[in-house]
PyMOL commands that place a pseudoatom at each C-alpha (Angstrom):
pseudoatom trace, name=CA, resn=UNK, resi=1, chain=A, elem=C, hetatm=0, pos=[-3.674, 187.784, -104.120]
pseudoatom trace, name=CA, resn=UNK, resi=2, chain=A, elem=C, hetatm=0, pos=[-3.310, 184.098, -102.635]
pseudoatom trace, name=CA, resn=UNK, resi=3, chain=A, elem=C, hetatm=0, pos=[-5.172, 183.633, -99.492]
pseudoatom trace, name=CA, resn=UNK, resi=4, chain=A, elem=C, hetatm=0, pos=[-3.964, 180.610, -97.045]
pseudoatom trace, name=CA, resn=UNK, resi=5, chain=A, elem=C, hetatm=0, pos=[-6.236, 179.277, -94.167]
pseudoatom trace, name=CA, resn=UNK, resi=6, chain=A, elem=C, hetatm=0, pos=[-4.194, 178.845, -90.793]
pseudoatom trace, name=CA, resn=UNK, resi=7, chain=A, elem=C, hetatm=0, pos=[-6.025, 176.426, -88.338]
pseudoatom trace, name=CA, resn=UNK, resi=8, chain=A, elem=C, hetatm=0, pos=[-4.640, 176.700, -84.904]
pseudoatom trace, name=CA, resn=UNK, resi=9, chain=A, elem=C, hetatm=0, pos=[-4.458, 173.866, -82.585]
pseudoatom trace, name=CA, resn=UNK, resi=10, chain=A, elem=C, hetatm=0, pos=[-7.353, 171.956, -83.356]
pseudoatom trace, name=CA, resn=UNK, resi=11, chain=A, elem=C, hetatm=0, pos=[-6.285, 168.962, -80.866]
pseudoatom trace, name=CA, resn=UNK, resi=12, chain=A, elem=C, hetatm=0, pos=[-8.429, 166.486, -78.868]
pseudoatom trace, name=CA, resn=UNK, resi=13, chain=A, elem=C, hetatm=0, pos=[-7.002, 167.905, -75.794]
pseudoatom trace, name=CA, resn=UNK, resi=14, chain=A, elem=C, hetatm=0, pos=[-7.746, 171.515, -76.411]
pseudoatom trace, name=CA, resn=UNK, resi=15, chain=A, elem=C, hetatm=0, pos=[-11.330, 170.894, -78.448]
pseudoatom trace, name=CA, resn=UNK, resi=16, chain=A, elem=C, hetatm=0, pos=[-12.003, 169.189, -75.097]
pseudoatom trace, name=CA, resn=UNK, resi=17, chain=A, elem=C, hetatm=0, pos=[-11.731, 172.174, -72.837]
pseudoatom trace, name=CA, resn=UNK, resi=18, chain=A, elem=C, hetatm=0, pos=[-14.688, 174.223, -71.418]
pseudoatom trace, name=CA, resn=UNK, resi=19, chain=A, elem=C, hetatm=0, pos=[-14.380, 176.709, -74.010]
pseudoatom trace, name=CA, resn=UNK, resi=20, chain=A, elem=C, hetatm=0, pos=[-16.625, 179.892, -74.932]
pseudoatom trace, name=CA, resn=UNK, resi=21, chain=A, elem=C, hetatm=0, pos=[-18.262, 181.493, -76.561]
pseudoatom trace, name=CA, resn=UNK, resi=22, chain=A, elem=C, hetatm=0, pos=[-18.008, 178.476, -79.356]
pseudoatom trace, name=CA, resn=UNK, resi=23, chain=A, elem=C, hetatm=0, pos=[-17.759, 174.799, -78.073]
pseudoatom trace, name=CA, resn=UNK, resi=24, chain=A, elem=C, hetatm=0, pos=[-14.463, 173.066, -79.272]
pseudoatom trace, name=CA, resn=UNK, resi=25, chain=A, elem=C, hetatm=0, pos=[-16.651, 170.969, -81.240]
pseudoatom trace, name=CA, resn=UNK, resi=26, chain=A, elem=C, hetatm=0, pos=[-18.458, 173.947, -83.196]
pseudoatom trace, name=CA, resn=UNK, resi=27, chain=A, elem=C, hetatm=0, pos=[-15.007, 175.573, -83.695]
pseudoatom trace, name=CA, resn=UNK, resi=28, chain=A, elem=C, hetatm=0, pos=[-13.899, 172.335, -85.482]
pseudoatom trace, name=CA, resn=UNK, resi=29, chain=A, elem=C, hetatm=0, pos=[-16.798, 171.640, -87.401]
pseudoatom trace, name=CA, resn=UNK, resi=30, chain=A, elem=C, hetatm=0, pos=[-16.359, 175.418, -88.856]
pseudoatom trace, name=CA, resn=UNK, resi=31, chain=A, elem=C, hetatm=0, pos=[-12.839, 174.731, -89.220]
pseudoatom trace, name=CA, resn=UNK, resi=32, chain=A, elem=C, hetatm=0, pos=[-13.505, 171.983, -91.266]
pseudoatom trace, name=CA, resn=UNK, resi=33, chain=A, elem=C, hetatm=0, pos=[-15.901, 173.659, -93.576]
pseudoatom trace, name=CA, resn=UNK, resi=34, chain=A, elem=C, hetatm=0, pos=[-13.464, 176.350, -93.907]
pseudoatom trace, name=CA, resn=UNK, resi=35, chain=A, elem=C, hetatm=0, pos=[-10.824, 173.646, -94.701]
pseudoatom trace, name=CA, resn=UNK, resi=36, chain=A, elem=C, hetatm=0, pos=[-13.172, 172.072, -97.493]
pseudoatom trace, name=CA, resn=UNK, resi=37, chain=A, elem=C, hetatm=0, pos=[-13.909, 175.473, -99.054]
pseudoatom trace, name=CA, resn=UNK, resi=38, chain=A, elem=C, hetatm=0, pos=[-10.208, 176.617, -99.253]
pseudoatom trace, name=CA, resn=UNK, resi=39, chain=A, elem=C, hetatm=0, pos=[-9.102, 173.469, -100.802]
pseudoatom trace, name=CA, resn=UNK, resi=40, chain=A, elem=C, hetatm=0, pos=[-11.937, 173.380, -103.115]
pseudoatom trace, name=CA, resn=UNK, resi=41, chain=A, elem=C, hetatm=0, pos=[-10.772, 176.548, -104.541]
pseudoatom trace, name=CA, resn=UNK, resi=42, chain=A, elem=C, hetatm=0, pos=[-7.282, 175.540, -104.610]
pseudoatom trace, name=CA, resn=UNK, resi=43, chain=A, elem=C, hetatm=0, pos=[-6.339, 177.741, -101.640]
pseudoatom trace, name=CA, resn=UNK, resi=44, chain=A, elem=C, hetatm=0, pos=[-3.809, 176.506, -99.107]
pseudoatom trace, name=CA, resn=UNK, resi=45, chain=A, elem=C, hetatm=0, pos=[-4.881, 175.190, -95.835]
pseudoatom trace, name=CA, resn=UNK, resi=46, chain=A, elem=C, hetatm=0, pos=[-2.096, 174.940, -92.790]
pseudoatom trace, name=CA, resn=UNK, resi=47, chain=A, elem=C, hetatm=0, pos=[-2.683, 172.984, -89.789]
pseudoatom trace, name=CA, resn=UNK, resi=48, chain=A, elem=C, hetatm=0, pos=[-0.541, 173.857, -86.791]
pseudoatom trace, name=CA, resn=UNK, resi=49, chain=A, elem=C, hetatm=0, pos=[-0.578, 171.946, -83.598]
pseudoatom trace, name=CA, resn=UNK, resi=50, chain=A, elem=C, hetatm=0, pos=[1.763, 172.536, -80.553]
pseudoatom trace, name=CA, resn=UNK, resi=51, chain=A, elem=C, hetatm=0, pos=[4.164, 170.102, -78.952]
pseudoatom trace, name=CA, resn=UNK, resi=52, chain=A, elem=C, hetatm=0, pos=[6.001, 170.845, -75.664]
pseudoatom trace, name=CA, resn=UNK, resi=53, chain=A, elem=C, hetatm=0, pos=[9.416, 170.670, -75.911]
pseudoatom trace, name=CA, resn=UNK, resi=54, chain=A, elem=C, hetatm=0, pos=[11.748, 168.743, -73.744]
pseudoatom trace, name=CA, resn=UNK, resi=55, chain=A, elem=C, hetatm=0, pos=[9.730, 165.892, -72.500]
pseudoatom trace, name=CA, resn=UNK, resi=56, chain=A, elem=C, hetatm=0, pos=[9.537, 162.322, -73.878]
pseudoatom trace, name=CA, resn=UNK, resi=57, chain=A, elem=C, hetatm=0, pos=[6.185, 161.958, -74.998]
pseudoatom trace, name=CA, resn=UNK, resi=58, chain=A, elem=C, hetatm=0, pos=[3.276, 164.449, -75.399]
pseudoatom trace, name=CA, resn=UNK, resi=59, chain=A, elem=C, hetatm=0, pos=[-0.110, 164.317, -73.616]
pseudoatom trace, name=CA, resn=UNK, resi=60, chain=A, elem=C, hetatm=0, pos=[-2.982, 162.332, -75.036]
pseudoatom trace, name=CA, resn=UNK, resi=61, chain=A, elem=C, hetatm=0, pos=[-4.879, 163.995, -77.369]
pseudoatom trace, name=CA, resn=UNK, resi=62, chain=A, elem=C, hetatm=0, pos=[-1.993, 165.994, -78.755]
pseudoatom trace, name=CA, resn=UNK, resi=63, chain=A, elem=C, hetatm=0, pos=[-2.401, 165.386, -82.580]
pseudoatom trace, name=CA, resn=UNK, resi=64, chain=A, elem=C, hetatm=0, pos=[-4.716, 166.541, -84.941]
pseudoatom trace, name=CA, resn=UNK, resi=65, chain=A, elem=C, hetatm=0, pos=[-8.412, 166.079, -84.288]
pseudoatom trace, name=CA, resn=UNK, resi=66, chain=A, elem=C, hetatm=0, pos=[-9.858, 162.844, -86.488]
pseudoatom trace, name=CA, resn=UNK, resi=67, chain=A, elem=C, hetatm=0, pos=[-10.005, 163.648, -90.436]
pseudoatom trace, name=CA, resn=UNK, resi=68, chain=A, elem=C, hetatm=0, pos=[-8.682, 167.401, -90.285]
pseudoatom trace, name=CA, resn=UNK, resi=69, chain=A, elem=C, hetatm=0, pos=[-5.508, 167.003, -92.038]
pseudoatom trace, name=CA, resn=UNK, resi=70, chain=A, elem=C, hetatm=0, pos=[-5.692, 166.343, -95.956]
pseudoatom trace, name=CA, resn=UNK, resi=71, chain=A, elem=C, hetatm=0, pos=[-3.500, 165.310, -98.455]
pseudoatom trace, name=CA, resn=UNK, resi=72, chain=A, elem=C, hetatm=0, pos=[-1.952, 168.512, -99.957]
pseudoatom trace, name=CA, resn=UNK, resi=73, chain=A, elem=C, hetatm=0, pos=[-2.083, 170.393, -96.512]
pseudoatom trace, name=CA, resn=UNK, resi=74, chain=A, elem=C, hetatm=0, pos=[1.065, 172.360, -95.050]
pseudoatom trace, name=CA, resn=UNK, resi=75, chain=A, elem=C, hetatm=0, pos=[1.419, 170.894, -91.622]
pseudoatom trace, name=CA, resn=UNK, resi=76, chain=A, elem=C, hetatm=0, pos=[3.378, 172.650, -88.939]
pseudoatom trace, name=CA, resn=UNK, resi=77, chain=A, elem=C, hetatm=0, pos=[4.362, 171.805, -85.501]
pseudoatom trace, name=CA, resn=UNK, resi=78, chain=A, elem=C, hetatm=0, pos=[5.201, 174.455, -83.051]
pseudoatom trace, name=CA, resn=UNK, resi=79, chain=A, elem=C, hetatm=0, pos=[7.049, 174.473, -79.816]
pseudoatom trace, name=CA, resn=UNK, resi=80, chain=A, elem=C, hetatm=0, pos=[5.810, 178.116, -78.563]
pseudoatom trace, name=CA, resn=UNK, resi=81, chain=A, elem=C, hetatm=0, pos=[2.603, 179.563, -78.411]
pseudoatom trace, name=CA, resn=UNK, resi=82, chain=A, elem=C, hetatm=0, pos=[2.331, 181.212, -82.202]
pseudoatom trace, name=CA, resn=UNK, resi=83, chain=A, elem=C, hetatm=0, pos=[2.882, 179.426, -85.676]
pseudoatom trace, name=CA, resn=UNK, resi=84, chain=A, elem=C, hetatm=0, pos=[5.964, 180.855, -86.970]
pseudoatom trace, name=CA, resn=UNK, resi=85, chain=A, elem=C, hetatm=0, pos=[9.112, 180.778, -84.583]
pseudoatom trace, name=CA, resn=UNK, resi=86, chain=A, elem=C, hetatm=0, pos=[11.199, 178.078, -85.801]
pseudoatom trace, name=CA, resn=UNK, resi=87, chain=A, elem=C, hetatm=0, pos=[8.841, 176.411, -87.967]
pseudoatom trace, name=CA, resn=UNK, resi=88, chain=A, elem=C, hetatm=0, pos=[9.411, 177.450, -91.463]
pseudoatom trace, name=CA, resn=UNK, resi=89, chain=A, elem=C, hetatm=0, pos=[6.038, 178.496, -91.816]
pseudoatom trace, name=CA, resn=UNK, resi=90, chain=A, elem=C, hetatm=0, pos=[6.852, 182.267, -93.335]
pseudoatom trace, name=CA, resn=UNK, resi=91, chain=A, elem=C, hetatm=0, pos=[9.083, 180.472, -96.202]
pseudoatom trace, name=CA, resn=UNK, resi=92, chain=A, elem=C, hetatm=0, pos=[6.307, 178.097, -97.021]
pseudoatom trace, name=CA, resn=UNK, resi=93, chain=A, elem=C, hetatm=0, pos=[3.813, 180.432, -97.257]
pseudoatom trace, name=CA, resn=UNK, resi=94, chain=A, elem=C, hetatm=0, pos=[6.038, 182.283, -99.550]
pseudoatom trace, name=CA, resn=UNK, resi=95, chain=A, elem=C, hetatm=0, pos=[6.606, 179.474, -101.774]
pseudoatom trace, name=CA, resn=UNK, resi=96, chain=A, elem=C, hetatm=0, pos=[3.116, 179.084, -102.158]
pseudoatom trace, name=CA, resn=UNK, resi=97, chain=A, elem=C, hetatm=0, pos=[2.646, 183.166, -103.344]
pseudoatom trace, name=CA, resn=UNK, resi=98, chain=A, elem=C, hetatm=0, pos=[0.649, 183.648, -100.419]
pseudoatom trace, name=CA, resn=UNK, resi=99, chain=A, elem=C, hetatm=0, pos=[-0.016, 187.264, -98.844]
pseudoatom trace, name=CA, resn=UNK, resi=100, chain=A, elem=C, hetatm=0, pos=[-3.043, 187.142, -97.035]
pseudoatom trace, name=CA, resn=UNK, resi=101, chain=A, elem=C, hetatm=0, pos=[-3.813, 184.641, -94.125]
pseudoatom trace, name=CA, resn=UNK, resi=102, chain=A, elem=C, hetatm=0, pos=[-7.149, 183.598, -92.547]
pseudoatom trace, name=CA, resn=UNK, resi=103, chain=A, elem=C, hetatm=0, pos=[-7.266, 182.428, -89.087]
pseudoatom trace, name=CA, resn=UNK, resi=104, chain=A, elem=C, hetatm=0, pos=[-9.102, 180.538, -86.986]
pseudoatom trace, name=CA, resn=UNK, resi=105, chain=A, elem=C, hetatm=0, pos=[-8.646, 177.740, -84.300]
pseudoatom trace, name=CA, resn=UNK, resi=106, chain=A, elem=C, hetatm=0, pos=[-7.863, 177.555, -80.624]
pseudoatom trace, name=CA, resn=UNK, resi=107, chain=A, elem=C, hetatm=0, pos=[-7.451, 179.311, -78.397]
pseudoatom trace, name=CA, resn=UNK, resi=108, chain=A, elem=C, hetatm=0, pos=[-8.236, 182.928, -79.670]
pseudoatom trace, name=CA, resn=UNK, resi=109, chain=A, elem=C, hetatm=0, pos=[-6.251, 184.810, -77.127]
pseudoatom trace, name=CA, resn=UNK, resi=110, chain=A, elem=C, hetatm=0, pos=[-3.399, 182.546, -77.053]
pseudoatom trace, name=CA, resn=UNK, resi=111, chain=A, elem=C, hetatm=0, pos=[-2.221, 181.000, -80.325]
pseudoatom trace, name=CA, resn=UNK, resi=112, chain=A, elem=C, hetatm=0, pos=[-4.241, 182.694, -82.486]
pseudoatom trace, name=CA, resn=UNK, resi=113, chain=A, elem=C, hetatm=0, pos=[-3.405, 185.713, -81.324]
pseudoatom trace, name=CA, resn=UNK, resi=114, chain=A, elem=C, hetatm=0, pos=[-0.005, 184.843, -81.184]
pseudoatom trace, name=CA, resn=UNK, resi=115, chain=A, elem=C, hetatm=0, pos=[0.053, 183.344, -84.834]
pseudoatom trace, name=CA, resn=UNK, resi=116, chain=A, elem=C, hetatm=0, pos=[-1.705, 186.589, -86.026]
pseudoatom trace, name=CA, resn=UNK, resi=117, chain=A, elem=C, hetatm=0, pos=[0.809, 189.177, -84.431]
pseudoatom trace, name=CA, resn=UNK, resi=118, chain=A, elem=C, hetatm=0, pos=[3.540, 187.233, -86.020]
pseudoatom trace, name=CA, resn=UNK, resi=119, chain=A, elem=C, hetatm=0, pos=[2.092, 187.077, -89.724]
pseudoatom trace, name=CA, resn=UNK, resi=120, chain=A, elem=C, hetatm=0, pos=[1.412, 191.139, -89.187]
pseudoatom trace, name=CA, resn=UNK, resi=121, chain=A, elem=C, hetatm=0, pos=[5.141, 191.381, -88.420]
pseudoatom trace, name=CA, resn=UNK, resi=122, chain=A, elem=C, hetatm=0, pos=[5.900, 189.055, -91.554]
pseudoatom trace, name=CA, resn=UNK, resi=123, chain=A, elem=C, hetatm=0, pos=[3.785, 191.228, -93.715]
pseudoatom trace, name=CA, resn=UNK, resi=124, chain=A, elem=C, hetatm=0, pos=[0.769, 189.096, -94.396]
pseudoatom trace, name=CA, resn=UNK, resi=125, chain=A, elem=C, hetatm=0, pos=[-2.700, 190.863, -94.538]
pseudoatom trace, name=CA, resn=UNK, resi=126, chain=A, elem=C, hetatm=0, pos=[-5.134, 189.323, -91.955]
pseudoatom trace, name=CA, resn=UNK, resi=127, chain=A, elem=C, hetatm=0, pos=[-8.411, 187.659, -91.880]
pseudoatom trace, name=CA, resn=UNK, resi=128, chain=A, elem=C, hetatm=0, pos=[-10.142, 186.377, -88.833]
pseudoatom trace, name=CA, resn=UNK, resi=129, chain=A, elem=C, hetatm=0, pos=[-12.924, 183.966, -88.429]
pseudoatom trace, name=CA, resn=UNK, resi=130, chain=A, elem=C, hetatm=0, pos=[-14.747, 185.127, -85.293]
pseudoatom trace, name=CA, resn=UNK, resi=131, chain=A, elem=C, hetatm=0, pos=[-17.216, 181.857, -85.175]
pseudoatom trace, name=CA, resn=UNK, resi=132, chain=A, elem=C, hetatm=0, pos=[-14.448, 179.494, -86.228]
pseudoatom trace, name=CA, resn=UNK, resi=133, chain=A, elem=C, hetatm=0, pos=[-12.418, 180.222, -82.663]
pseudoatom trace, name=CA, resn=UNK, resi=134, chain=A, elem=C, hetatm=0, pos=[-12.786, 180.377, -79.032]
pseudoatom trace, name=CA, resn=UNK, resi=135, chain=A, elem=C, hetatm=0, pos=[-11.322, 181.198, -75.783]
pseudoatom trace, name=CA, resn=UNK, resi=136, chain=A, elem=C, hetatm=0, pos=[-10.778, 179.616, -72.053]
pseudoatom trace, name=CA, resn=UNK, resi=137, chain=A, elem=C, hetatm=0, pos=[-13.701, 182.923, -71.466]
pseudoatom trace, name=CA, resn=UNK, resi=138, chain=A, elem=C, hetatm=0, pos=[-16.076, 184.406, -73.585]
pseudoatom trace, name=CA, resn=UNK, resi=139, chain=A, elem=C, hetatm=0, pos=[-15.103, 187.666, -72.482]
pseudoatom trace, name=CA, resn=UNK, resi=140, chain=A, elem=C, hetatm=0, pos=[-11.235, 187.208, -73.746]
pseudoatom trace, name=CA, resn=UNK, resi=141, chain=A, elem=C, hetatm=0, pos=[-12.624, 186.192, -76.844]
pseudoatom trace, name=CA, resn=UNK, resi=142, chain=A, elem=C, hetatm=0, pos=[-15.264, 189.153, -77.452]
pseudoatom trace, name=CA, resn=UNK, resi=143, chain=A, elem=C, hetatm=0, pos=[-12.405, 191.374, -76.560]
pseudoatom trace, name=CA, resn=UNK, resi=144, chain=A, elem=C, hetatm=0, pos=[-10.085, 189.837, -79.080]
pseudoatom trace, name=CA, resn=UNK, resi=145, chain=A, elem=C, hetatm=0, pos=[-12.441, 189.687, -81.864]
pseudoatom trace, name=CA, resn=UNK, resi=146, chain=A, elem=C, hetatm=0, pos=[-14.163, 193.327, -81.261]
pseudoatom trace, name=CA, resn=UNK, resi=147, chain=A, elem=C, hetatm=0, pos=[-11.027, 195.237, -79.567]
pseudoatom trace, name=CA, resn=UNK, resi=148, chain=A, elem=C, hetatm=0, pos=[-7.732, 193.760, -80.851]
pseudoatom trace, name=CA, resn=UNK, resi=149, chain=A, elem=C, hetatm=0, pos=[-8.226, 191.907, -84.408]
pseudoatom trace, name=CA, resn=UNK, resi=150, chain=A, elem=C, hetatm=0, pos=[-9.514, 194.794, -86.232]
pseudoatom trace, name=CA, resn=UNK, resi=151, chain=A, elem=C, hetatm=0, pos=[-6.481, 196.668, -85.677]
pseudoatom trace, name=CA, resn=UNK, resi=152, chain=A, elem=C, hetatm=0, pos=[-4.637, 193.986, -87.862]
pseudoatom trace, name=CA, resn=UNK, resi=153, chain=A, elem=C, hetatm=0, pos=[-7.363, 193.049, -90.109]
pseudoatom trace, name=CA, resn=UNK, resi=154, chain=A, elem=C, hetatm=0, pos=[-10.688, 192.011, -91.168]
pseudoatom trace, name=CA, resn=UNK, resi=155, chain=A, elem=C, hetatm=0, pos=[-13.185, 190.326, -88.714]
pseudoatom trace, name=CA, resn=UNK, resi=156, chain=A, elem=C, hetatm=0, pos=[-15.594, 187.675, -90.522]
pseudoatom trace, name=CA, resn=UNK, resi=157, chain=A, elem=C, hetatm=0, pos=[-17.531, 184.701, -90.122]
pseudoatom trace, name=CA, resn=UNK, resi=158, chain=A, elem=C, hetatm=0, pos=[-17.381, 181.527, -91.484]
pseudoatom trace, name=CA, resn=UNK, resi=159, chain=A, elem=C, hetatm=0, pos=[-20.542, 181.843, -93.622]
pseudoatom trace, name=CA, resn=UNK, resi=160, chain=A, elem=C, hetatm=0, pos=[-18.602, 184.436, -95.539]
pseudoatom trace, name=CA, resn=UNK, resi=161, chain=A, elem=C, hetatm=0, pos=[-16.143, 181.773, -96.697]
pseudoatom trace, name=CA, resn=UNK, resi=162, chain=A, elem=C, hetatm=0, pos=[-18.755, 179.453, -98.246]
for i in range(1, 162): cmd.bond("trace and resi %d" % i, "trace and resi %d" % (i + 1))
show_as sticks, trace
zoom trace
């Protein structure tokens, strides 16, 4: 069994939003720690960011947070809410022998949840790192973590991966 960490939309313009229950900086710190743990054990790290389609220039802060991407990481640029549609992510994960995806990033009920639903549709086992993601509102995040995500897979904490 091979698991891959998928970190969604860790971009300065999203990290700076008024997120809850965890700040963008808290989420970024936990995601960086998760990525280091996965890399140290030889498991794939997938970094996903969004680009708005049909615009000449992306908004400021649309690249990955500084220092996030490391050599050997899989980098995916999406143009929809989830990370699978039109990106080749499924093929890249299959080539790496991945059967389980561990999800974290921003925003819980948008990019993370959309990616999770598509991953489930593709047959992956799912794990969610509840304290390494955050929402636009705490109640939205908590509903997803407590009610929606357990229907798709296991909900864990960042400390479970260290």
